[in-house]
Phi, psi and omega in degrees: 000315179297321179296320179297315180296321179298315181293321179294318178297316179297318179299315180297319179296322179295316179297312180297318179297321180296316178295321180296317178296317178300318179299316179296317183292317183291335178288347178274349181284128176298139177217169183304327183287318178291327176299316182291324176297318178295321178299315181299316182291319188265333184237000184301323184297330183256358184286133179251337181223134170244142180253127184231163179135196181261212186297338179293326174275321181305315180261338193259350176237145185246106179298330181290344180255002180287145187292333172243178186296116184229152172227149183260110182253018178277163177212160178301131178064018182289117181275172180301328180299321180277333169303312180299315183295323177296315179296313179304315185289322193240002183299327180282351174269003182237070189295339181254018182294129180246328186224137166245116181254119185234138176272136175234108183265183180304324187267349191304320182279348187245011180289144167278161175303135185301329179298337183257019180241177177292349180257027180305329185295341177294334179299332179302320183292324176293325180290314187276325191245345178243002171055040181281338175061036181285325187245161178303152184301323183247056175250178179293345180275003184255005184220133176300324185291349179299332178241094189300322180302315180286321177301314180298318179298321180290322176298316179296324178292326175298326179271007179062031178268333177220167175267152176303145183289321182236136181226137175234150177277188188290347177251010176090003178288139178285138178246156176118335177269084189262252182293152179299154173293160174304154184309315183297318180289325179296319179289319182289330184290334183300299179299323181298312181290317181299318179294322177297319178296319180297317181296327184268359183265142180225109184296340178292346181274000187304307183296320180300312183285326177298327180300328177296319179294320178300317179297317178298318182297324179291321176298320179295316181299318181297335185246006178068034182258137176284128174258120186236120180251148176214149171252125191286159174294147175233145179290154186302326181291333174284313184299321182290338181258345183289149180284115182295337179296315179293317181296313181296320178297312180300312184297319180295314182294316182291322178298317179292321177300313182300319180294319184286325187250019172060041174254167173253143181225126181240125186252109182243017186310314182241030182299122185290349179288345180265120186254177181307320184287351180275347187257144171275306169229187186292345185245358184219142170283153173276160190288321191267349179232299181299317180294325177296316180295313181297316180300317181295311181298313185292314182294320178295317181292320178298316181301318180288319184293316184290345176262001181231095184304323181294314178298322180298316181297318180297314181294323180295313188284331184256344185055044188277163176295155179242000000 
């Protein structure tokens, strides 16, 4: 009996030790969150613009092409709540910050808290690699192993069996969304993504999410920082399937917010300058063409708008296309 207990104890210790070693090793792998943490620490003092939002900014805006020193602090599925937390935590580490550029998509005002969604595991990366301290130290958000599919993928990447799922360049821009999908997939992806967004959207969340923007605007006002919001281009197959009630509600609320809180808002949702070759799928621009175009258009327009008070007022109040 004693021998059996000894062997069972030894076996358990080996299993626990293996998981502990694995946890330590996977935390050494560079990921988009650790890249952004490094950017803040090493380049924050000279940064003039930060780019925030979800995958539309992660893949769709290029910090390396921005006219002043910019870093991309967006992440896949990053909600307004985490945009706010990043700004709150690190705004004082960015003493020369002049502009905060944030993407507001159809779903941004209607998102549930990420902790209450199927993507709860993304909160772990903010806890471990961006030091946001949102959750208790010994919660499920404090360990990579809490979400076994991603943990397993990282272990396999350590063994060179698979490639990392998400990759960011040295300025935090997302990589991997390169050439457009085949025509059939581009058309099919629109309704699929739009329907998924509708199912996960809750209009009752509008005030809750808007409060994050209000808080951000006050931080910007106190420090003389320009708050610039934009709605990204979408491919026609997405637009034709998206719920116009949600889109109209989002645009109306954000336009009024921009007018009230002295922000700028640029609406590029159906901008005709973006063609089929600019998109990776129906909901995202590709990195090497669409993102270049969006960065150029948005940065040029912002430069002109912020130097022209009348144009700024018009864009804020109407949320018009640029």
